[in-house]
LUMPA-284309 format. One record per residue: residue number from 1; z, y, x of N, C-alpha, C in turn; residue in one letter. Coordinates in nm, 2 decimals, padded with zeros to 4 digits. Each point is the difference from the previous one (the first is absolute). Example, Ala and Ser with C-alpha at 12.3 -4.5 7.8 and 13.67 -1.06 7.14 Angstrom:
<rs>
> 1 00.78 -00.57 01.32 00.00 00.12 -00.09 00.00 00.12 00.09 A
> 2 -00.07 00.11 -00.04 00.00 00.11 00.09 00.08 00.11 -00.08 S
</rs>
This chain:
<rs>
> 1 01.11 01.90 02.73 -00.01 00.00 -00.14 -00.14 -00.03 -00.04 M
> 2 -00.01 -00.08 -00.11 -00.13 -00.05 -00.04 -00.07 00.11 -00.08 S
> 3 -00.13 -00.01 -00.01 -00.08 00.09 -00.08 00.02 -00.02 -00.15 A
> 4 -00.01 00.11 -00.07 00.01 -00.01 -00.15 -00.11 -00.07 -00.06 K
> 5 00.02 -00.10 -00.09 -00.10 -00.07 -00.07 -00.03 00.08 -00.13 N
> 6 -00.13 00.03 -00.02 -00.04 00.06 -00.12 -00.10 -00.09 -00.08 V
> 7 -00.01 00.02 -00.13 -00.10 -00.08 -00.08 -00.13 00.07 00.01 D
> 8 -00.10 -00.06 -00.08 -00.14 00.05 00.00 -00.01 00.15 -00.05 K
> 9 00.10 00.04 -00.07 00.00 00.14 -00.05 00.08 00.09 00.08 K
> 10 00.04 -00.04 00.13 00.07 00.07 00.09 00.14 00.04 -00.04 N
> 11 00.06 -00.09 -00.08 00.14 00.02 -00.05 00.09 -00.08 00.09 R
> 12 00.11 00.06 00.04 00.10 -00.07 00.08 00.10 -00.06 -00.09 F
> 13 00.02 -00.13 00.00 00.09 -00.07 -00.09 00.13 -00.03 00.08 R
> 14 00.10 00.09 -00.03 00.12 -00.01 00.08 00.12 -00.05 -00.08 S
> 15 -00.02 -00.03 -00.13 00.11 -00.05 -00.08 -00.02 -00.15 -00.02 I
> 16 00.11 -00.08 00.01 00.00 -00.14 -00.02 00.05 -00.03 -00.14 T
> 17 -00.07 -00.09 -00.08 00.05 -00.04 -00.13 00.01 -00.16 00.01 V
> 18 00.11 -00.05 -00.04 00.02 -00.14 00.00 00.05 -00.05 -00.13 G
> 19 -00.02 -00.13 -00.03 00.05 -00.06 -00.12 00.02 -00.15 00.02 F
> 20 00.09 -00.06 -00.08 00.03 -00.14 00.01 -00.08 -00.08 -00.11 R
> 21 -00.04 -00.12 00.04 -00.07 -00.09 -00.09 00.06 -00.14 00.01 V
> 22 -00.02 -00.08 -00.10 00.05 -00.14 00.01 -00.10 -00.08 00.09 S
> 23 00.03 -00.12 00.04 -00.09 -00.08 00.08 -00.13 -00.02 -00.08 P
> 24 00.00 -00.03 -00.13 -00.11 -00.02 -00.08 -00.09 00.13 -00.01 E
> 25 00.06 00.11 -00.02 -00.07 00.13 00.00 -00.06 00.03 00.14 E
> 26 00.07 -00.04 00.10 -00.06 00.02 00.14 -00.12 -00.08 00.02 N
> 27 00.00 -00.13 -00.05 -00.11 -00.08 00.02 -00.12 00.05 -00.08 E
> 28 00.02 00.05 -00.13 -00.10 00.05 -00.08 -00.06 00.13 00.06 A
> 29 00.09 00.08 00.06 -00.05 00.13 00.06 -00.08 -00.04 00.12 L
> 30 00.04 -00.09 00.09 -00.07 -00.04 00.12 -00.14 -00.05 -00.04 N
> 31 -00.01 -00.08 -00.11 -00.13 -00.05 -00.04 -00.09 00.11 -00.04 K
> 32 00.05 00.09 -00.08 -00.08 00.11 -00.05 -00.05 00.09 00.12 A
> 33 00.09 00.02 00.10 -00.04 00.08 00.11 -00.11 -00.07 00.08 V
> 34 00.02 -00.13 00.02 -00.10 -00.08 00.08 -00.14 00.01 -00.07 A
> 35 00.00 -00.01 -00.14 -00.12 00.00 -00.07 -00.07 00.14 -00.01 L
> 36 00.08 00.10 00.03 -00.05 00.14 -00.01 -00.07 00.04 00.14 S
> 37 00.05 -00.07 00.10 -00.06 00.04 00.14 00.06 00.13 00.05 G
> 38 00.10 00.05 -00.07 00.07 00.13 00.05 00.13 -00.04 00.07 L
> 39 00.05 00.10 00.09 00.13 -00.02 00.05 00.10 00.01 -00.12 P
> 40 00.12 -00.07 00.02 00.10 00.00 -00.11 00.04 00.14 -00.04 K
> 41 00.02 00.09 00.10 00.04 00.14 -00.03 -00.10 00.06 -00.09 Q
> 42 -00.13 -00.01 00.03 -00.10 00.07 -00.07 -00.02 -00.06 -00.14 E
> 43 00.01 -00.13 -00.01 00.00 -00.07 -00.13 00.11 00.05 -00.09 Y
> 44 00.12 00.00 00.05 00.12 00.04 -00.08 -00.01 00.15 -00.04 C
> 45 -00.05 00.08 00.09 -00.01 00.14 -00.02 -00.10 00.02 -00.12 Y
> 46 -00.12 -00.06 00.01 -00.10 00.01 -00.11 00.06 -00.05 -00.13 R
> 47 00.06 -00.11 00.00 00.06 -00.05 -00.13 00.10 00.09 -00.06 K
> 48 00.09 00.05 00.09 00.11 00.08 -00.05 -00.05 00.14 -00.05 C
> 49 -00.11 00.05 00.06 -00.06 00.12 -00.05 -00.10 -00.02 -00.11 M
> 50 -00.01 -00.12 -00.05 -00.09 -00.04 -00.11 -00.15 00.03 00.04 N
> 51 -00.03 -00.02 00.12 -00.14 00.01 00.05 -00.07 -00.13 00.00 R
> 52 -00.13 -00.01 -00.01 -00.07 -00.12 00.01 00.01 -00.06 00.14 D
> 53 00.01 -00.13 00.00 -00.01 -00.08 00.13 -00.14 -00.06 00.00 V
> 54 -00.08 00.06 00.09 -00.14 -00.04 00.01 -00.01 -00.10 00.12 V
> 55 -00.04 -00.12 -00.03 -00.01 -00.10 00.10 -00.14 00.01 00.07 V
> 56 00.01 00.02 00.14 -00.12 00.00 00.08 -00.02 -00.14 00.06 Q
> 57 -00.11 -00.07 -00.03 -00.02 -00.13 00.05 00.00 00.00 00.15 G
> 58 00.08 -00.09 00.06 00.00 -00.02 00.14 00.05 -00.14 00.03 N
> 59 -00.01 -00.05 00.12 00.04 -00.13 00.03 00.15 -00.04 -00.04 P
> 60 00.09 00.10 00.01 00.14 -00.03 -00.04 00.01 -00.02 -00.14 R
> 61 -00.07 00.08 -00.08 00.00 -00.02 -00.15 -00.06 -00.13 -00.04 V
> 62 -00.11 -00.03 00.06 -00.07 -00.13 -00.03 00.09 -00.12 00.04 H
> 63 00.07 00.01 00.11 00.09 -00.11 00.04 00.12 -00.01 -00.10 K
> 64 00.05 00.12 -00.04 00.12 00.00 -00.09 -00.05 -00.06 -00.14 A
> 65 -00.12 00.03 -00.04 -00.05 -00.05 -00.13 -00.02 -00.15 00.02 L
> 66 -00.05 -00.05 00.11 -00.02 -00.14 00.02 00.13 -00.08 00.00 K
> 67 00.10 00.06 00.07 00.13 -00.07 00.01 00.07 00.00 -00.14 N
> 68 -00.01 00.11 -00.08 00.06 00.01 -00.13 -00.07 -00.10 -00.10 E
> 69 -00.13 -00.01 00.01 -00.07 -00.09 -00.09 00.04 -00.14 00.04 I
> 70 00.02 -00.03 00.13 00.04 -00.14 00.04 00.14 -00.03 -00.06 A
> 71 00.09 00.10 00.01 00.14 -00.01 -00.06 -00.01 -00.02 -00.15 E
> 72 -00.08 00.07 -00.07 -00.01 -00.01 -00.14 -00.05 -00.14 -00.04 I
> 73 -00.10 -00.05 00.08 -00.06 -00.13 -00.03 00.11 -00.11 00.02 L
> 74 00.07 00.01 00.11 00.11 -00.10 00.02 00.11 00.00 -00.11 S
> 75 00.03 00.12 -00.04 00.10 00.02 -00.11 -00.05 -00.06 -00.13 E
> 76 -00.13 00.03 -00.03 -00.06 -00.05 -00.12 -00.01 -00.16 00.00 L
> 77 -00.02 -00.05 00.12 -00.01 -00.15 00.01 00.14 -00.06 -00.02 K
> 78 00.11 00.08 00.04 00.13 -00.05 -00.01 00.05 00.00 -00.14 R
> 79 -00.04 00.09 -00.08 00.05 00.02 -00.14 -00.05 -00.11 -00.08 I
> 80 00.09 -00.06 -00.08 -00.04 -00.11 -00.09 -00.05 00.07 -00.13 N
> 81 -00.08 -00.07 -00.08 -00.05 00.06 -00.12 00.11 00.04 -00.10 K
> 82 00.11 -00.07 00.01 00.11 00.03 -00.09 00.08 00.13 00.03 A
> 83 -00.01 00.04 00.13 00.07 00.12 00.05 -00.08 00.12 -00.04 E
> 84 00.07 00.11 -00.01 -00.06 00.13 -00.02 -00.03 00.07 00.14 E
> 85 -00.10 00.08 00.00 -00.03 00.07 00.12 00.09 00.12 00.01 V
> 86 00.06 00.03 00.11 00.10 00.11 00.02 -00.07 00.13 -00.01 S
> 87 00.07 00.10 -00.04 -00.05 00.14 -00.01 -00.04 00.05 00.13 D
> 88 00.08 -00.03 00.11 -00.04 00.04 00.13 -00.13 -00.05 00.05 E
> 89 -00.03 -00.13 -00.03 -00.13 -00.05 00.04 -00.11 00.06 -00.08 L
> 90 00.02 00.03 -00.13 -00.10 00.07 -00.08 -00.03 00.14 00.06 L
> 91 00.11 00.07 00.04 -00.02 00.13 00.06 -00.08 00.00 00.13 D
> 92 00.03 -00.10 00.08 -00.08 -00.01 00.13 -00.14 -00.03 -00.03 I
> 93 -00.03 -00.09 -00.10 -00.14 -00.04 -00.04 -00.07 00.13 -00.05 I
> 94 00.07 00.08 -00.08 -00.07 00.12 -00.05 -00.03 00.10 00.12 E
> 95 00.10 00.01 00.09 -00.02 00.09 00.11 -00.12 -00.04 00.09 L
> 96 -00.01 -00.13 00.02 -00.11 -00.06 00.08 -00.13 00.02 -00.07 V
> 97 00.00 -00.02 -00.13 -00.13 00.01 -00.07 -00.05 00.14 -00.01 S
> 98 00.10 00.10 -00.02 -00.04 00.14 00.00 -00.05 00.04 00.14 V
> 99 00.06 -00.05 00.10 -00.04 00.04 00.14 -00.14 -00.06 00.03 T
> 100 -00.03 -00.12 -00.04 -00.13 -00.06 00.02 -00.11 00.07 -00.08 L
> 101 00.03 00.03 -00.13 -00.09 00.08 -00.08 -00.03 00.13 00.06 I
> 102 00.10 00.07 00.05 -00.02 00.13 00.07 -00.09 -00.01 00.13 G
> 103 00.02 -00.11 00.07 -00.07 -00.02 00.12 -00.15 -00.03 -00.03 L
> 104 -00.02 -00.06 -00.11 -00.14 -00.03 -00.04 -00.07 00.12 -00.06 K
> 105 00.07 00.11 -00.03 -00.06 00.12 -00.05 -00.02 00.00 -00.15 G
> 106 00.08 -00.09 -00.07 -00.01 00.00 -00.14 00.12 00.07 -00.06 E
> 107 -00.01 00.03 -00.13 00.11 00.06 -00.07 00.08 -00.11 -00.07 N
> 108 00.10 00.03 -00.06 00.09 -00.11 -00.06 -00.07 -00.07 -00.12 A
> 109 -00.11 00.06 -00.06 -00.07 -00.07 -00.10 -00.11 -00.09 00.05 N
> 110 -00.01 -00.02 00.13 -00.10 -00.08 00.06 -00.14 00.05 00.00 G
> 111 -00.02 00.13 -00.02 -00.13 00.07 00.00 -00.04 00.04 00.13 E
</rs>
C-alpha cells in the first residue's frame, strides 16, 4: 500500500472531484494551467475555492508564455483586417498580459 499524500498544511485529500468540459474549455483550462505553473489539481482547487492563483516565475512558466505569445502572433497574422478577433483569443491575450505584468512585479495600473 502506498503512503498517504498530504498537502503543505498536512491535510490528506482523500475525496475525488471530477467534472466534464468541452474540448474548447479543456484547451482554455490547459493554457491557464500552463501559464500558472501549478499542477492542474492545485490550479482547479484554488479557482474553485475562489483563492488567488499566484504565478511563481520558473522555466516552465516562461516556456508556456513564450509558446502562447508565438501562438497569439501566428493567429493575429492569420486574421484579416475585415475579420473580428475572437473572444477566446482576447481572453488568452488578457491572461498572458496579466501574467507578464505579475512576473515583472507591477500592478494592473502599470505602477
